[in-house]
N, C-alpha and C positions, 0 to 999 in steps of 0.2 A: 647631286653627284657625290658618290662615295669618295672618301679621302684615301682609301686603301689601307687605312690603319684602324686599330681597335680604339675607337674614340670614347667608349664608355659613356656615350651620350653628352659629352662635353664639347663646347665650341672651341675654336682655335684661339680666340682672344683670352680665354681663361678668366678666372676671378682672383680672389685673394688667397695666396698660399699660406699655410700655417708655418710660422717662423721656427717653431721648436722642432717640427717634423723635418723641415729643411735642414736644420742643424744636424739632426740624426742621420739624414741621408748623406750629408757631407762627410760625417765621421765614418759611416759605413763604406763610402767610396774610398776613403783613405785606407781602411782595413782591408778591403778587397784588393786594392792595388798592392798592398804589403804582402798578402798571401799569394797573389799571382807571381810576385817577384821571387818567391821561393822556388818556383819551377821555371818561369819564363824569364829569359835574359833580354833586357832592352825591350824594343817594340812598344814603348810607352804610348805613342800616338795611336797605334793600332788598338791597343787594349782600351784606351779611353773612348775611341770611336765605337768599339763593340759595346761598351757599357752605356754609352749615350743612346745607341740604338735600342738596347734592351729596355731602358727606362722610358724611352719615347714610345715603346710599343711597336717598333718596326722590325724589319729583318735586314740581314747583311749579305752581300755578295763579296767574297774575299778572293783576291787574285794574287798569286805568287808562285814562283818556280818550286819544284819539289824540294823537300828537306828544310823548309823554313818554319816548321812546327805549327802549321795551321791547325792540324788535328789536336795537337797537344794543347794549344791555347784554348780551343773551344771546350774540350773535355775538362781542362783544369778550371775554367770559368764555371762550368756546371757544378763541379765539386765545391768550389768556394761559395756557391749560392745554394747548395743543398737541393739541387734540382735533378730530376731524372734526365738521362741523356742517352740518345740513340744515334748511331752512325749508319748512314745508308750509302753504300758504295754504288754509284751509278755506272752501269755498264750498258752496252748496246742491246742486250737481251732482257733488260729489266722491264717488267710490265707495271701498269698503274696499280693493279691489285697487290703487287709486291711491296708497295709503299703504304697504301691506305688500308689494306686488309681485304678480306673476301668472306662470302657467306658459304658455309658448308652444311650439308645435311647431317643432322645428328639424330640417332635413334635412341629412344628411351627403352632400355631393356625390360623394364618392368611392365610397361604397357604396350610396347611394340610400335608406338606412334613415332613419326618422324617429323622433325621441324628444322627450320633454317636457324643457324646460329652464326653470328658475326664474329670472326676471328680478327682481332685488331692487328694492324700492321705496325711497322716501326715508327710511323708518323705520330703515334700516340705516346709522346714524351714531352717534357718541358723545353728541352734544348735539343734541336735536331741539327746534325751535320749532314748536309747533302754534298757528299764528297765527289768532286769532279762532275758536276751537274751537266756540263756540256758533253759528256760521253754517252748520254742516253737520248733516244729519239724524242721529238717534240710531244708525242702522245703521252709519254711518261713524265716528261718535264711539266706538262700541263696538269698532271694529277696533284701537283703541289699548290696550284693557284687557289682552289677552293679553301684549302687549309690555311694558306697565308692570309687570305682576304677575310674569310668568314669564321675562322677558328672552329670549323667542323668539316667532316667529310660525309658524303652521301654514298651508300651502298644498298643495292636492292630497293631503292626508293625510300630508304630510312636514313634519317640524319643521326650522326654520331658525333657528339661534341668532344672537342679536344680539351685536355686538361690545361688550365691556365695557371701561370703565364706560359705563352707559347712563343718560342724564339727560334727562328730558322736561320742557319748560316750555310750558304752554299759556296763551295770553293770551285775555282777554275784555275787550270794550268795554262799560262800564256804561251807555252811552247808545245810542240808536237800537236798541231792542230789537224793533222790528217785523221779522217774518220770521226770528227766531232760534229755536234749540232749546236751552233751558236744560238743562244737564247734570243727570241725575237724581242724587239724594243718594248712591246706591250707587257711582256713578262718581266723584262728587266726593271721596268717602271714600278713594279710591285715592291722592289727592294728599296728600303729607306736609304741605305748607303751602299756604295761600291768602295771597298777598301783595298788599297795596294799594300802588300808586304814586301819590303825591300830587304836586300842582303844585310846582315849585321855588320857593325864596325869590327875592326881588328880586335879591340879589347873584348867586345861582346862575344865574338866568335871564340876567343881564347877561353872565356868563362864558360861557354857552352861546352867546349871540348873537355875542360877540366871537371865540370859539374856532372856530365852525363856518362863519363867513362869509369866512374868509381862505384863503390857499393852502396853509398848512402842514398836514401830516397826521402824527399821532403814530406813532411806531415802537414796536411792542410786542414785548417779549421773552418767549418762552414760558418759564413757570416750572416746570410739572410735566408729566410724561408720564402716559399712561393707566395704566401699571404703578404709578407713584407714587400715583395717586389710589386704586387698588384696595388698595394697602398701607395707606394711611391710613384708608380705609373699614373695613378689618379692625381697625385700631388703635382706632377709635371704639368698636367693639363690645367691646373689652377693657377699656374704662374702667368701673370698678365704680360701681354705684348703691347707696347705703345704703338699708336698709329704710325709713327715715323719708322719703327722697326719693321712693321708689316709692309709699308710702302717700299722700304729698302729691299726686302725679299722679293717683292713684285718687280721692282726695277731690274734686279739681277736676272730673274727668270725670263722676263719679257725681252730682255736685251739679247737672249740666246736665240731668238726666233728671227730668221732672216726675212720673214715676211712683214715684220713690223717696220713702219716707216722710219722711226727714230732709233733703230738699232745701230750699233757701231758698224763702220764700213768693213772691218775685218771679219765681222760675223757674216755679213752678206756674202763675202768671198769664200769663206772657209767652212761654213756650216750648211748642212742640207735640212736638218730638222732640229728645232730647239726643244727645250723642256716644256712640259705641260703644267697644268695647275697643281697636280700632286707634288711637283717640285717646290712650289711655294709653301704648301703645308709641311713638307718634309724639312725645309729650312727653318721654319718657325718652331716646329716641334723639336728638331735637333738642337736649336738654340735654347729652347726652354730646358731640355734635359741637361745640356752643358752648364747652364746657369744653376740648375738645381744641384748637380753634383759638386759645384763649387760653393754651395750653401747660400746662393743669392736668390732673392725673392723677386727678381725681374729679369727679363731677357733684354740684352743690349744688341746693338747693330753689330758689334764685334763678335758676339756669339753667333749671329747669322752668318757673318763673313767666314768664320772658322769652319762652318759646315758646308761651305760652297763646293769644295772639291769632292768630298764623298757623296754629296747629294746630286751634283750636276754631271759628274764625269760619265755616268752611264746613260744620261738622258740627252746629252748633246752629241748629235751624229755629224761628224765632219765628212767633207766631200773628198773627191780625188785631188783637187788642188791643194787641200791641206795636207793630205798624205804625201804628195810630191814635195812639199816644202818642210816635211817633218813637223807639221803643226798638229799636235794632239789635242784632245778635248781638254786636258789639264792646262795646256798652254792657253787655249781659248779662255778658260776660267781665270787664269792669272791676269790676262789682259783686261778682262771684264772688271775684275776687282780693282785694277789700277784706274780704269776709265770711269767707274761708277762709284761715287762716294756716298756715305750715309746721308740721310736727310737730317737737317738741323732745324729745330723749331726755336725761333727767337721769341722772347717774351712779348715783344710788340706785335707779334703775329696774331695775338689773341685780342679781340676787341675789348674784352673786359679789363685786360691789363692796360691797354692803351688809354682807357678812360681814367684809370687810377693814376697813370704816369702823367697825364695831361692836367690833372688838377693841382 
């Protein structure tokens, strides 16, 4: 089964990560955050989750009301990373070829011969903003699936590879749902994270008003190149995950499924469908990327737990009973984190250690 992410041939458990390269990534992370802070006020958790998704090799769905600088965040991130950036505004009349590109007939004036030529669409960039993705019909939404999963598009029977790294961020407006086309669960599952952007605090909103109504404009210095990002994405895969960490990710995901005999009672009452195996992979990869950005050479259970909300909130489908009680998927995840603790391996669990201790 495919993990839905660009795995570069590496397994989930990883190997030994290079400590010097991890130190470089940790320093780059601090510099990127400093550059982003020149333009973006607050939203530290959102920016960190976006960076974690990027270095984990996944994609993000971002939800927030209008005016919270979603587009500015994404374009600023692309500038800090010296990556090409395209914005696609999704509308009801948008066609798949408007995204991926199309073949046109081109005539050679010297010979008079005609041939098909592929004109690339806006999907051919390193960072893609799929703005208001739920405003376009499913046929057009589905045009993104091949690009997200395989990192290429097919037109006229020919494969056209995308430039790597490829990072897609889709936005949704949680209000004004008339005339929208909600993404099916299978397509939402392709996104590593679903990120919520909240209103800024009073002080943050004051800083936004002060900073954006004057003449000065921040100068951003590019921190990393595309080659650097690909190198660090491979590094994230090399970070080892202990068996207990993997088991904890499994416990969290399997507990979201109401059909499991040992899932919590509140899940059976409130959840229609739980998360699939891709959620386990996403928890572990997100945890690895979080550890790498902190300069650590191992992923902990705390890293996995920190990824639970962005990984699971779009994969847990609540039922009518939950809606009637105001029970959201985030609240389900809160209760799961409280009910399910990390695994703890004791020294005497290992037979080799027991033999030593008994002598």
